[in-house]
C-alpha positions in Angstrom: 47.7 -59.1 36.3 44.9 -60.5 38.5 44.8 -64.2 39.3 44.2 -66.8 41.9 46.3 -69.8 42.8 46.0 -72.4 45.4 48.2 -70.6 47.7 46.7 -67.0 47.6 44.8 -64.5 45.7 46.7 -61.5 44.3 46.8 -58.6 42.1 50.2 -58.0 40.7 51.8 -57.2 37.2 53.4 -60.6 36.5 54.3 -63.8 38.6 57.1 -64.6 36.2 59.2 -61.8 37.7 59.6 -63.8 40.9 63.1 -65.0 40.2 64.5 -61.6 39.8 62.5 -60.4 42.8 64.0 -63.1 45.0 67.5 -62.3 43.9 67.0 -58.6 44.9 65.1 -59.5 48.2 68.0 -61.7 49.1 70.6 -59.0 48.3 68.7 -56.5 50.7 68.6 -58.9 53.4 72.5 -58.8 53.5 72.2 -55.3 55.4 69.1 -56.1 57.5 70.5 -58.1 60.5 68.2 -56.7 63.1 65.2 -57.6 61.3 66.6 -61.1 60.7 67.1 -61.5 64.4 63.5 -60.4 65.2 62.2 -62.9 62.4 64.1 -65.7 63.9 62.6 -65.2 67.4 59.1 -64.5 65.7 59.4 -67.9 64.0 59.9 -69.6 67.5 57.5 -67.6 69.5 54.6 -66.9 67.0 53.5 -63.7 68.7 51.0 -62.9 66.0 49.4 -66.2 65.7 45.8 -65.9 64.7 46.2 -62.1 64.0 44.7 -60.7 60.8 47.1 -58.1 59.5 47.2 -55.5 56.8 50.2 -53.7 55.7 49.8 -50.8 53.4 53.6 -49.9 52.6 55.8 -49.3 49.7 56.4 -52.7 48.1 60.2 -52.8 48.0 62.9 -55.4 48.8 63.1 -54.1 52.4 59.3 -54.3 52.9 59.5 -57.8 51.6 61.6 -58.7 54.7 59.1 -57.1 56.9 56.3 -59.0 55.3 58.4 -62.3 55.7 59.0 -61.6 59.3 55.3 -61.0 60.1 54.3 -64.2 58.4 57.0 -66.1 60.4 55.3 -64.5 63.6 52.0 -66.2 62.6 50.2 -63.4 61.2 47.5 -63.9 58.5 48.5 -60.8 56.5 48.1 -59.3 53.0 50.2 -56.4 51.6 49.0 -53.4 49.5 50.7 -50.7 48.0 50.8 -47.2 49.8 51.7 -45.3 46.7 51.1 -46.0 43.0 54.6 -45.6 41.8 56.4 -47.0 44.7 55.8 -50.8 43.8 58.6 -52.9 42.6 56.7 -55.5 40.5 59.4 -58.3 40.7 59.4 -58.1 44.6 55.5 -58.2 44.6 56.0 -61.3 42.3 58.5 -63.0 44.6 56.2 -62.5 47.7 53.4 -64.2 46.0 55.3 -67.1 44.3 58.0 -67.8 46.8 56.3 -66.9 50.1 52.7 -67.2 49.5 51.9 -63.8 50.8 48.8 -62.2 49.3 50.1 -58.8 47.6 47.7 -56.3 45.8 50.2 -53.7 44.2 51.1 -52.8 40.8 53.6 -50.1 39.8 51.8 -47.4 38.1 48.3 -48.4 39.2 45.6 -45.8 38.7 43.6 -44.3 41.5 40.7 -46.7 40.9 42.9 -49.7 41.4 44.6 -48.3 44.3 41.3 -47.6 46.1 40.1 -51.1 45.1 43.1 -52.5 46.9 42.4 -50.5 49.9 38.9 -52.0 50.0 40.3 -55.5 49.4 42.7 -54.8 52.6 39.7 -54.0 54.6 37.8 -57.0 53.4 40.3 -58.9 55.4 38.9 -57.5 58.6 42.3 -56.6 60.0 43.1 -56.6 63.7 46.5 -54.9 63.0 47.1 -52.2 60.4 50.5 -51.1 59.3 49.9 -47.9 57.5 52.0 -45.6 55.4 49.9 -42.4 55.1 46.8 -43.6 57.1 44.6 -44.3 54.0 43.6 -47.6 55.1 42.8 -46.4 58.7 40.9 -43.3 57.5 38.9 -45.3 54.9 38.0 -47.7 58.0 36.9 -44.9 60.2 35.0 -43.1 57.5 33.3 -46.1 55.8 33.5 -49.1 57.8 32.6 -48.4 61.6 31.2 -51.8 61.9 34.8 -53.3 61.7 36.4 -51.2 64.4 35.6 -53.7 66.9 38.0 -56.0 65.0 40.9 -53.6 65.3 43.5 -53.9 68.2 45.6 -51.1 66.7 47.6 -49.6 63.9 51.3 -48.5 63.4 52.3 -45.5 61.3 55.8 -44.5 60.3 55.1 -41.5 57.9 55.1 -38.0 58.9 52.0 -37.4 56.8 50.2 -40.3 58.4 51.2 -39.1 61.9 49.7 -35.8 61.0 46.4 -37.4 59.9 46.2 -39.6 63.1 46.7 -36.6 65.3 43.8 -34.8 63.4 41.7 -37.9 63.9 42.6 -37.8 67.6 41.8 -34.1 67.9 38.3 -34.9 66.1 37.5 -37.7 68.5 37.4 -40.4 65.8 40.6 -42.2 66.9 39.0 -44.9 69.0 41.8 -47.4 69.1 45.6 -47.4 69.9 47.9 -45.9 67.1 51.8 -46.6 67.5 53.7 -43.5 66.4 56.7 -45.5 64.8 57.7 -42.3 63.1 59.0 -40.7 66.1 61.0 -43.6 67.3 64.6 -42.4 67.6 65.9 -45.5 65.8 63.4 -44.4 62.8 63.4 -40.6 62.3 66.9 -39.9 63.1 68.1 -42.5 60.5 65.4 -43.2 58.1 64.2 -39.8 57.7 67.5 -38.1 57.7 69.9 -40.4 56.1 67.4 -42.6 54.2 65.4 -39.8 52.5 68.5 -37.5 52.0 70.4 -40.2 50.0 67.5 -41.8 48.2 65.9 -38.6 47.1 69.1 -37.4 45.3 69.3 -40.9 43.9 65.9 -40.6 42.4 66.5 -37.2 41.1 69.8 -38.2 39.5 68.4 -41.3 37.9 65.4 -39.3 36.4 67.5 -36.5 35.1 71.2 -37.3 35.0 72.0 -33.6 36.0 75.1 -32.4 37.8 74.0 -31.2 41.2 77.4 -29.4 41.9 76.8 -25.5 41.5 72.9 -25.7 41.3 70.7 -23.7 43.6 68.5 -26.4 45.2 65.7 -25.3 47.3 64.5 -27.7 50.1 61.0 -27.0 51.3 60.8 -28.0 55.0 63.6 -28.6 57.5 62.3 -31.6 59.4 64.3 -34.7 59.6 63.8 -35.5 55.9 64.5 -31.9 54.9 67.7 -31.9 56.9 68.7 -35.2 55.2 68.1 -33.8 51.8 69.9 -30.4 52.5 72.8 -32.1 54.0 73.4 -34.5 51.1 72.7 -31.9 48.4 75.3 -29.7 49.9 77.7 -32.6 50.0 77.3 -33.1 46.2 78.2 -29.3 45.9 74.9 -27.8 45.4 74.1 -24.0 46.8 71.2 -25.0 49.3 68.2 -22.8 50.2 65.7 -23.9 52.9 62.1 -22.6 53.1 60.4 -22.9 56.5 57.1 -22.0 58.5 58.5 -23.0 61.9 60.9 -20.3 63.4 62.9 -22.9 65.4 63.7 -25.0 62.5 64.4 -22.0 60.3 67.1 -20.9 62.9 68.5 -24.4 62.9 68.9 -24.2 59.1 70.6 -20.9 59.3 73.0 -22.2 62.0 73.6 -25.4 60.0 74.9 -22.9 57.3 71.8 -22.7 54.9 70.2 -19.8 53.4 66.5 -19.4 54.6 63.9 -17.4 52.7 60.4 -17.6 51.9 59.3 -19.8 48.7 58.1 -16.6 46.9 61.8 -15.5 47.0 63.4 -18.8 46.5 61.2 -19.6 43.5 63.0 -17.1 41.3 66.5 -18.4 42.3 66.1 -22.1 42.4 67.2 -24.6 39.7 65.7 -27.7 41.6 63.2 -27.7 44.3 62.4 -30.6 46.8 59.4 -30.5 48.8 59.6 -32.6 52.2 56.9 -31.0 54.4 54.0 -33.4 54.5 51.6 -30.4 53.7 49.7 -29.1 50.7 50.6 -26.9 47.9 53.8 -25.9 49.1 54.8 -25.0 45.6 51.8 -23.4 43.8 50.7 -21.0 41.1 52.5 -17.9 42.0 55.9 -19.7 42.5 55.7 -21.1 38.9 55.1 -17.9 37.7 58.5 -16.6 38.7 60.7 -19.8 38.2 63.6 -19.9 35.8 63.0 -21.6 32.4 63.8 -25.2 32.9 63.4 -25.3 36.7 62.8 -28.7 38.1 60.4 -29.5 40.9 60.1 -32.8 42.6 58.5 -34.1 46.0 59.8 -36.5 48.7 56.7 -36.3 51.0 54.3 -39.2 51.1 51.4 -37.8 49.1 51.5 -36.0 45.7 49.9 -32.8 47.0 52.9 -30.8 47.9 53.3 -29.4 44.5 50.1 -27.9 42.9 50.0 -29.7 39.6 46.5 -28.8 38.8 47.4 -25.2 38.6 50.7 -25.8 36.7 48.6 -27.8 34.1 46.2 -24.9 33.9 49.1 -22.7 33.0 50.5 -24.9 30.4 50.1 -25.4 26.7 51.8 -28.6 26.4 52.9 -31.5 28.8 55.2 -34.1 27.4 57.5 -36.9 28.7 61.0 -36.1 28.1 62.6 -38.9 30.0 61.4 -41.6 32.2 59.7 -40.1 35.2 60.4 -36.6 33.9 57.6 -34.4 32.3 58.1 -30.9 30.7 55.2 -28.4 31.3 55.4 -25.7 28.6 53.8 -22.5 30.1 51.8 -20.1 28.3 54.7 -17.5 28.9 57.0 -19.6 26.9 59.0 -21.0 29.8 59.0 -24.6 31.0 58.8 -26.3 34.3 60.1 -29.8 34.7 58.2 -32.2 37.1 59.9 -35.4 38.3 58.1 -38.4 39.3 54.6 -37.1 38.6 55.1 -35.0 41.9 55.0 -38.4 43.9 57.9 -39.7 46.0 61.0 -39.3 43.7 63.1 -41.7 45.6 60.5 -44.5 45.0 59.2 -43.4 41.7 62.5 -43.2 39.9 64.7 -45.1 42.3 64.6 -47.8 44.8 63.8 -46.0 48.1 65.8 -46.0 51.2 68.9 -48.2 51.4 68.4 -51.5 53.2 70.6 -50.8 56.1 68.5 -47.8 57.4 65.2 -49.7 56.7 66.4 -52.4 58.9 65.9 -50.2 61.9 62.5 -48.7 60.9 61.0 -52.1 59.9 62.4 -53.6 63.3 60.2 -51.0 64.9 57.3 -51.8 62.9 57.5 -55.5 63.7 58.0 -54.9 67.4 55.2 -52.3 67.5 52.8 -55.0 66.1 53.9 -57.3 68.8 53.4 -54.7 71.5 49.9 -53.9 70.4 49.0 -57.7 70.4 50.6 -58.3 73.9 48.8 -55.3 75.3 45.5 -56.0 73.6 42.7 -54.4 75.9 45.1 -52.7 78.0 45.8 -49.6 75.9 43.3 -46.7 75.9 42.5 -45.1 72.5 45.3 -42.6 71.4 48.7 -42.1 70.2 51.6 -44.2 71.7 55.3 -44.0 71.2 57.6 -46.8 70.8 58.8 -47.9 74.3 62.3 -46.5 75.2 63.5 -49.9 75.9 62.7 -51.2 72.4 64.2 -48.2 70.9 67.4 -48.8 72.7 67.4 -52.5 72.0 67.2 -52.0 68.2 70.2 -49.5 68.3 72.1 -52.0 70.4 71.5 -54.8 67.8 72.4 -52.6 65.0 75.7 -51.6 66.5 76.4 -55.3 67.5 75.8 -56.2 63.6 78.2 -53.3 62.8 80.8 -54.7 65.0 80.7 -51.6 67.1 81.2 -51.9 70.8 80.1 -49.3 73.6 81.6 -48.2 76.9 79.6 -49.3 80.0 79.4 -47.2 83.1 81.4 -48.2 86.2 79.7 -48.8 89.6 81.1 -45.3 90.7 79.5 -43.7 87.7 76.2 -45.5 88.2 76.2 -44.2 91.8 77.0 -40.8 90.8 74.2 -40.5 88.3 71.7 -41.8 90.9 72.7 -39.4 93.5 71.8 -35.9 94.3 74.2 -35.2 97.2 77.5 -35.2 95.2 78.5 -32.0 93.4 81.5 -29.7 93.1 
């Protein structure tokens, strides 16, 4: 539903869903104490006052708290969806109705609508861009060079987006600072591993209601997201197989107790396939040919390109919806392959995404990265920047404090020892 109010312009499904959305946003906030503390400071200091900000993110209850914190910081911001199936329509409604935040996101929006929302975001002439997947940044660089002078910098928290930014850097078109939030310790160690691991299996179970115990589950990619998926799948009783292209990660998977083999070999064994590589066509035509009848494939990478659905459709005589977010492709051979969540992020297509407790740290990083860019406006050369180590440490410290966990502190003797080279055996 597209509408205009006195408070804001927006493009959402239904403003009447706001009451339900507010209730769920409040519930998520119970487990986001770090971002709450940052929001309270932001409300006093207004570090983003006068800053035009665009956030292209999954519109979830957790993202709502980031948007609210950024508004408290004084930002003039709008929020658009980073994925057509990840939007929670009631959350979008509450942000518009209860907080006056412009939202352009509808669950299930088509590609034309998505691209229109990207253009709407760029019409805001952003100074700061928070981008999941770098679609907004890439569109700005390709089509709106005249707006680059407005841009202070961007933040990115997805593996896919970081890959794109590095490619832009290599091509010499990254002419502004980009904060690599994804590589912050308090992001990828927790969000990617524990968040993706739990929420991916949650999405699979909600979509299919299958028993994971005893299944052969193939995890494509053993980065932090893949580690999380493999760990959680094994915990549910599955026999986990890992496919990799990186020899170091492959050795790690072997020593973690998983079988490692090429996808060509795993394709004939797997009952369920999960792609988390950030690359293209990890599961493709020749793999579909040897899969078991009824094999299920899903993706937990950012874009829907990891599974070659075009070739699967070309091999199929029929495609039908057998459950919500579950499509059966009937192959010419008589076998069927089941695709979950249209090959998009299964944890957000069929479930609610990462638990709030883990997104608390990820979005704390995002909020502080925006503040860092503004504070250092004009001081940072174009390129990729990591979250400062002291910021990473402070987020971890605040999280532990909220959990009621205390740490040891070094004694003066220990501090002296660590700063000295003279002492030894």
